[in-house]
C-alpha positions in Angstrom: 96.9 195.4 76.2 93.6 194.4 77.3 91.6 196.3 80.0 92.8 193.5 82.3 96.4 194.0 81.4 96.7 190.9 79.4 97.6 192.0 76.0 100.1 190.2 73.7 103.2 192.0 75.4 105.0 190.8 78.5 103.2 193.1 80.9 102.3 191.7 84.3 98.5 191.0 85.1 96.6 193.9 86.5 96.4 193.9 90.2 92.6 193.9 89.8 92.5 190.5 87.9 90.9 187.9 90.2 93.7 185.5 89.5 96.5 188.2 90.3 99.3 186.4 92.4 98.1 182.9 91.6 101.0 180.5 91.9 100.1 179.1 88.6 99.5 175.3 89.5 96.2 174.2 88.0 96.5 170.5 87.6 96.7 171.1 83.6 98.7 169.1 81.5 101.4 170.5 79.2 100.4 171.5 75.7 100.7 169.2 72.7 104.4 168.5 72.0 105.8 169.5 75.3 106.5 167.3 78.4 105.1 168.2 81.7 108.5 168.1 83.4 110.7 168.2 80.1 113.1 170.6 78.8 110.5 172.5 76.8 108.4 173.2 79.9 107.4 176.8 80.3 108.8 178.7 83.2 105.7 180.2 83.9 102.3 178.6 85.0 100.0 177.2 82.5 97.5 179.9 81.0 94.1 179.0 82.6 92.5 180.2 79.5 94.4 177.6 77.1 93.7 173.9 76.7 90.2 173.9 78.3 87.0 172.7 76.7 83.5 173.0 77.9 82.0 169.7 79.0 78.7 169.6 80.5 79.7 166.8 82.7 82.6 168.7 84.2 81.8 169.6 87.8 84.3 172.4 88.1 82.4 174.2 85.3 79.0 173.7 87.1 80.5 174.9 90.3 81.6 178.4 88.9 78.8 179.3 86.6 78.2 182.6 88.5 81.8 183.7 88.2 81.9 182.7 84.7 78.8 184.9 83.8 80.6 187.7 85.2 84.0 187.4 83.7 83.8 185.2 80.6 82.1 187.8 78.3 84.8 190.4 78.4 87.5 188.1 77.6 85.6 186.6 74.8 84.9 190.0 73.4 88.4 191.0 73.8 90.0 188.0 72.0 87.4 188.3 69.3 88.4 191.8 68.4 92.2 191.3 68.6 92.5 188.0 66.9 89.2 187.6 65.0 88.1 184.1 66.4 86.8 183.1 69.7 88.9 179.8 69.4 92.4 181.7 69.6 93.9 182.5 72.9 97.1 184.6 72.9 98.3 183.0 75.9 98.2 179.5 74.8 101.2 177.6 74.6 103.1 177.5 71.1 104.9 174.6 69.4 108.6 175.0 69.6 111.0 176.4 72.0 109.5 180.0 72.2 109.5 180.9 76.2 107.6 183.5 77.9 110.4 185.7 79.6 108.2 188.0 81.5 106.0 187.4 84.5 106.9 186.1 87.8 109.0 183.3 89.3 106.5 180.5 90.3 108.9 179.1 92.8 108.7 182.2 95.0 105.0 182.5 95.3 103.1 181.5 98.3 101.4 177.9 97.8 97.7 177.8 97.8 96.1 175.8 100.8 95.7 172.4 99.8 92.2 170.8 99.6 90.5 173.7 97.7 90.0 173.3 93.9 91.4 176.4 91.8 88.9 178.5 90.6 88.8 178.7 86.7 86.4 181.2 85.5 87.3 180.0 81.9 86.7 176.4 82.4 83.8 176.5 79.9 85.6 178.6 77.3 86.4 176.8 74.2 90.1 175.9 73.8 92.3 177.5 71.4 93.6 176.0 68.2 96.0 173.1 68.9 94.9 172.8 72.4 94.9 169.1 73.6 92.0 167.5 74.9 91.1 167.5 78.8 91.7 164.1 80.1 90.2 164.9 83.4 86.6 166.0 82.6 85.3 162.5 81.3 84.1 159.4 83.0 87.1 157.8 81.4 89.4 160.3 83.0 92.8 159.4 84.1 93.7 160.2 88.0 94.2 163.8 88.3 97.7 165.0 89.2 98.3 165.6 92.9 99.3 168.9 94.4 103.1 169.6 94.5 103.4 168.4 98.2 102.1 165.0 97.4 103.7 164.4 94.0 106.7 162.4 95.1 104.2 160.1 97.1 102.0 159.7 94.3 104.8 159.0 91.8 106.3 156.4 94.0 102.7 154.8 94.2 102.1 154.9 90.6 105.8 154.5 89.2 105.9 151.0 87.6 108.6 148.8 88.8 110.5 146.4 86.9 109.6 142.8 86.9 111.6 140.5 89.0 111.0 136.8 88.3 112.3 136.0 91.7 109.7 138.1 93.6 106.3 136.9 94.2 103.8 138.7 92.2 100.7 140.1 93.5 97.5 138.9 92.1 95.3 141.8 90.5 92.5 139.6 89.0 89.2 140.0 90.8 88.8 136.2 91.1 91.9 136.1 93.4 91.8 139.3 95.0 88.0 139.3 95.9 87.4 142.7 94.5 83.8 143.6 93.4 85.0 146.0 90.8 87.6 145.4 87.8 90.7 147.2 88.3 90.5 150.7 86.8 86.9 150.9 86.5 85.3 154.1 87.8 82.8 153.3 90.7 79.1 154.2 89.9 77.2 156.9 91.6 75.0 154.2 93.3 77.8 152.1 94.8 77.3 151.4 98.5 80.5 153.3 99.6 80.2 154.3 103.3 82.8 157.2 102.5 81.1 158.3 99.3 79.5 161.8 99.7 77.5 161.7 96.3 80.1 163.6 94.4 82.1 162.2 91.6 84.8 164.9 92.4 85.4 163.5 95.8 85.8 160.1 94.5 88.3 161.3 91.7 90.0 163.2 94.4 90.7 160.1 96.4 93.0 158.6 93.7 92.9 155.2 92.2 94.1 153.3 95.5 91.4 154.8 97.4 88.4 154.1 95.1 87.8 150.8 96.6 88.6 151.4 100.1 85.1 150.8 101.4 84.7 147.7 99.9 86.2 145.5 102.6 83.0 144.5 104.1 81.5 143.8 100.7 84.4 141.4 100.0 84.0 139.6 103.1 80.3 139.2 102.6 81.0 138.0 99.1 83.3 135.3 100.0 80.9 134.0 102.8 78.1 134.1 100.5 80.2 132.0 98.0 81.1 129.7 100.6 77.5 129.2 101.8 76.4 128.7 98.1 79.1 126.0 97.7 78.1 124.1 100.7 74.5 124.3 99.7 75.3 122.8 96.3 77.5 120.3 97.4 75.0 119.1 100.0 72.2 119.2 97.3 74.4 117.2 95.1 75.1 114.7 97.8 71.7 114.2 98.8 70.6 113.6 95.2 73.6 111.1 94.7 72.4 109.3 97.8 68.6 109.0 97.0 69.8 108.0 93.5 72.1 105.2 94.8 69.5 104.0 97.2 67.0 103.7 94.5 69.3 102.2 92.1 70.6 99.6 94.6 67.0 98.6 95.5 65.8 98.3 91.9 69.0 97.0 90.2 71.8 96.3 92.8 70.2 93.9 95.3 73.2 92.0 97.3 74.0 88.6 96.1 72.0 85.9 97.5 71.4 82.0 97.0 68.0 80.8 96.4 66.4 77.9 98.3 67.1 76.2 101.6 70.4 74.8 100.7 72.1 71.2 100.6 74.4 69.2 102.8 75.4 70.0 106.3 78.1 72.2 107.9 78.7 73.2 111.5 79.1 76.7 112.3 80.2 78.3 115.6 79.0 81.7 116.5 81.2 83.2 119.3 79.9 85.5 122.0 79.4 89.1 121.2 78.9 88.6 117.5 76.7 91.1 115.8 74.9 90.9 112.3 77.8 91.3 110.1 80.1 89.3 112.4 77.7 86.4 112.1 77.1 87.0 108.4 80.8 86.8 107.6 81.2 83.6 109.4 78.4 82.1 107.5 79.8 83.3 104.3 83.2 81.9 104.9 81.5 78.5 105.6 79.7 78.7 102.3 76.3 79.0 104.1 75.3 82.4 102.5 76.5 84.1 99.4 77.0 87.6 100.7 77.0 89.5 104.2 74.8 92.4 103.0 72.0 89.9 102.0 72.2 88.3 105.5 72.0 91.5 107.3 69.0 92.8 105.0 67.3 89.5 105.8 68.0 89.8 109.6 66.6 93.4 109.7 63.5 92.1 107.9 62.8 89.3 110.2 61.1 90.4 113.5 63.2 87.9 115.5 66.3 88.4 113.4 68.1 90.2 116.5 67.4 87.2 118.7 70.3 85.2 117.3 72.8 83.9 120.0 76.3 82.6 120.3 76.5 78.8 119.8 77.0 76.0 117.5 74.5 75.6 114.6 74.1 72.8 112.0 73.5 74.7 108.8 73.3 73.8 105.1 75.5 75.2 102.3 74.4 77.7 99.7 71.1 78.8 101.7 69.3 81.9 100.9 69.8 84.5 103.5 66.2 84.3 104.8 66.4 80.6 105.2 69.6 80.7 107.1 67.9 83.3 109.6 64.8 80.9 110.1 67.1 77.9 110.5 69.2 79.6 113.0 66.2 80.6 115.0 65.0 76.9 115.2 66.3 75.3 118.3 66.8 72.1 116.2 69.7 73.7 114.4 71.5 74.4 117.4 74.4 72.0 118.2 75.8 73.7 121.2 77.8 71.7 123.6 75.7 71.6 126.9 76.9 70.8 130.3 74.0 70.2 132.7 74.0 71.2 136.2 75.8 68.6 138.6 77.7 67.0 135.6 80.9 65.5 136.8 84.2 66.2 134.8 84.7 62.8 133.6 81.5 62.9 131.7 82.4 66.4 130.3 85.7 65.0 129.0 84.0 62.1 127.3 81.5 64.5 125.6 84.3 66.7 124.4 86.0 63.6 122.8 82.9 62.5 121.2 82.3 66.0 119.6 85.8 66.5 118.4 85.9 62.9 117.3 89.1 62.1 119.5 90.1 59.1 120.9 88.6 58.3 124.3 90.6 59.7 127.3 92.1 62.5 125.2 90.5 65.4 126.9 90.9 63.8 130.3 94.7 63.4 129.8 95.0 67.0 128.7 92.9 68.3 131.8 95.2 66.3 134.1 98.5 67.7 132.5 97.5 71.1 131.7 95.4 72.1 134.7 97.4 74.8 135.8 97.4 76.5 132.4 93.7 76.6 132.0 92.9 79.6 134.1 92.0 78.2 137.4 91.9 80.8 140.4 94.6 80.9 143.1 92.4 79.6 145.8 92.1 76.0 144.4 93.3 73.7 146.9 96.4 71.9 145.8 95.8 68.8 148.2 97.3 65.8 146.5 94.2 63.9 147.4 92.2 66.0 145.0 91.3 63.7 142.2 90.6 66.5 139.6 91.4 70.2 140.4 89.1 71.2 137.4 86.0 69.6 139.1 83.6 72.4 140.0 85.2 74.7 137.5 83.5 73.3 134.3 80.6 75.6 134.6 77.3 74.2 133.5 76.2 76.0 130.5 76.1 75.9 126.5 79.3 76.2 124.8 80.3 76.4 121.1 82.5 73.4 120.6 82.8 72.8 116.9 84.9 70.3 115.0 88.3 70.9 114.4 88.8 72.8 117.6 91.1 71.8 120.4 90.0 70.2 123.6 91.9 72.8 125.6 90.1 75.7 124.1 86.8 74.1 125.3 88.2 73.6 128.9 89.7 77.2 128.9 86.1 78.6 127.9 84.4 76.6 130.7 86.7 77.7 133.4 86.7 81.3 132.1 82.8 81.1 132.5 83.1 79.6 136.1 85.5 82.6 137.1 83.0 85.1 135.7 80.2 83.6 137.6 82.0 83.0 140.8 83.4 86.6 140.9 80.0 87.8 142.3 80.0 85.2 145.1 81.3 86.0 148.6 82.7 82.6 149.2 85.0 84.0 152.0 82.3 85.3 154.2 80.3 82.0 153.9 83.5 79.9 154.8 83.9 82.1 157.9 80.5 81.9 159.0 80.2 78.0 158.9 83.9 77.3 159.9 85.2 76.3 156.6 88.6 76.4 155.2 88.0 78.9 152.6 86.0 79.2 149.0 87.1 75.9 148.1 85.2 74.0 150.7 82.2 76.3 150.1 82.3 75.1 146.5 82.6 71.6 147.7 79.4 71.9 149.7 77.6 73.3 146.8 78.7 70.3 144.7 77.3 67.9 147.5 74.1 69.9 147.6 73.8 69.7 143.8 74.5 66.0 143.8 71.9 64.8 146.6 69.2 67.6 145.9 66.3 67.1 143.6 64.5 70.6 143.6 65.1 74.2 144.4 63.5 73.7 147.6 65.6 70.7 148.4 69.0 72.7 147.9 68.6 74.9 151.1 67.7 72.1 153.3 70.3 70.1 152.1 72.9 72.7 152.7 71.5 73.0 156.3 71.9 69.2 156.7 75.7 69.5 155.8 76.4 72.3 157.9 74.6 70.7 161.1 76.5 67.5 160.5 79.9 69.4 160.4 79.3 71.1 163.9 81.7 69.8 166.5 78.8 68.9 168.9 77.2 66.5 166.4 77.0 63.3 168.2 74.5 61.7 165.9 76.6 61.1 163.1 80.0 62.2 164.8 80.7 64.9 162.2 80.4 62.2 159.4 78.5 63.3 156.4 77.7 59.9 155.2 76.6 61.0 151.6 76.2 58.4 148.9 77.0 60.8 146.1 80.7 61.2 147.5 81.1 57.4 147.5 79.7 57.2 144.0 81.9 59.8 142.9 85.3 58.2 143.9 83.9 54.9 142.3 82.9 56.8 139.2 79.5 55.4 139.4 75.8 56.5 140.1 74.2 53.7 142.2 71.5 53.9 144.8 71.9 50.4 146.2 75.3 50.4 148.1 76.2 47.6 150.5 77.0 48.6 153.9 80.0 46.5 154.1 81.7 48.2 151.1 80.6 51.7 152.1 81.9 51.3 155.7 85.2 49.7 154.9 86.6 51.9 152.0 89.3 54.2 153.2 89.3 56.7 150.2 89.4 60.3 151.3 86.2 60.9 149.4 84.3 58.2 151.3 82.4 60.3 153.7 81.2 57.0 155.6 84.8 56.4 156.4 86.1 60.0 157.2 84.7 62.9 159.0 84.2 66.1 157.4 84.2 67.2 153.8 85.6 65.4 150.8 89.1 66.8 149.5 87.2 68.6 146.7 84.0 69.1 144.9 82.2 66.0 143.3 80.6 67.8 140.5 79.8 71.1 138.7 77.1 72.8 140.7 74.8 75.2 139.2 73.9 78.8 140.6 71.1 77.6 142.6 72.9 75.0 144.4 75.7 77.5 145.1 73.4 80.2 146.5 71.6 77.7 148.6 75.0 76.8 150.3 75.2 80.5 151.0 71.8 80.7 152.6 70.7 77.4 154.0 67.4 76.9 156.1 67.7 77.1 159.9 65.1 74.5 160.7 67.3 71.9 162.4 67.2 69.3 159.6 69.7 66.4 160.2 68.6 63.6 158.0 67.0 63.2 154.4 66.0 60.2 152.2 64.1 59.8 148.7 61.7 56.8 148.6 60.8 57.3 144.8 63.6 59.3 143.5 61.3 62.3 143.0 60.9 63.8 146.3 63.2 64.2 149.3 62.0 63.6 152.9 63.9 65.7 155.6 63.7 64.7 159.2 65.3 66.1 162.3 65.7 62.8 164.7 67.2 59.5 164.4 63.9 57.9 165.1 62.0 59.7 162.2 64.9 59.0 159.9 65.0 55.0 160.8 61.2 54.9 160.1 61.9 56.2 156.6 64.8 54.2 156.1 63.1 50.9 156.8 60.4 51.8 154.5 63.1 52.4 151.8 64.9 49.1 152.4 61.6 47.4 152.0 60.9 49.0 148.6 64.3 48.1 147.4 64.3 44.5 148.8 67.4 45.1 150.8 66.0 43.7 154.1 
């Protein structure tokens, strides 16, 4: 028996032994050949003298140097004297089934408070013969065993489960999990772990599942960084691709285009609201240009390219895009259907027949039979004496009427334009002011003004003459207008010389020499100047007018002044 009561016999430890009363758990593995929890497990705690080797990297040895200096030497001398070698420990576990029957019952000892490491004064002592390697003192160490109170939970966490093909498997590869460290790698001392106190022992004590516990923010930052890098790379590749494509297109991929000014002739209609590619597609389908891209490029290169308007153009086939732009900007190429201000409907119908190469009278017949379906407003008078309900609604303007289209299409377009222009005119207020029967009669006044007046200044004076002659107290003409233009309208003529007998005896409702008041409807298609003049006439008391040379109109207020001018006119015309 040694001086500390640890001889080869079964005597208990001496009470002065610093490990007296130790419950025996030190976290060591079983000796080689014996399982930790198997049948040959010893009933007494593993000898702290055995199975320990000295490693300079073991933190337990460094933490207890002072204690080892005080206690190691006596035990080393004792073992050397008794066994003749510093490597042999009489208390080391032996192979086989020999058990140590003396000592104490480990299950009845009070448990050491958890959290403190067991003090091993012999940690640096060389292990005895046959002792197994300490797997906990190296950087490649296995996770240390847990204290008794936490063994079950640790075993459940570490116990492998059988693989079930029906269950979804958890990804472990760092590429899918986003982990910064490969599974099982010991963190470095310089890892940026907010929970790390700088001690490897503290990291080892947290277990495998906690080693990467402080890496969540790193993974988030790493994911965002990867996303940003990916976006930057994609944007860079896209920019390089676009620049390369643009360069290639300019150098080697110019849009298809014809050369020269073209040949032949083709009529092209460009609808209202058409833009660059709309116009280009129409021209391409007509065979004028080869590609829409070439036309748009030429339009952008031409300073006046954006001035192209709707209309009908006489173009040539197989023109270069630049030549097509130049020709469309030339007024000579425009083949629009133009209705001058004051044009009567009969003249419009004849022009449509001519443009569409139809038999004479075709458009007039369609206008008569389909008037109600062409878009006329509801305030149009349905008086049976009205010769043409479309009169006044074929608004004077330029229209695209191309060959192959239908007459009713052109008429609908003209009526729609009139409705659009008239929507801003307050016909009702004017009718009320001058005691007229609604907008229809205001439009009729405007048509008379347009037919009789020669200039813009004439229009307002002419409108005043109309309103003054319609006054109930007019005893000079007895509310008769006596306009030659109305008589010419019913006669479908434009004469200056009209015999008094003919004009005074014709009972047609449009003969204002025979009937008082306004004719049943408009006698022409007035322009906006004539319409606005009818809304705002002069107030100078004009009652008569006459044009001696067909270029200037003279207005008078009395019968005497008018008769003088009338006699002069008869003399010039040889009427006598």
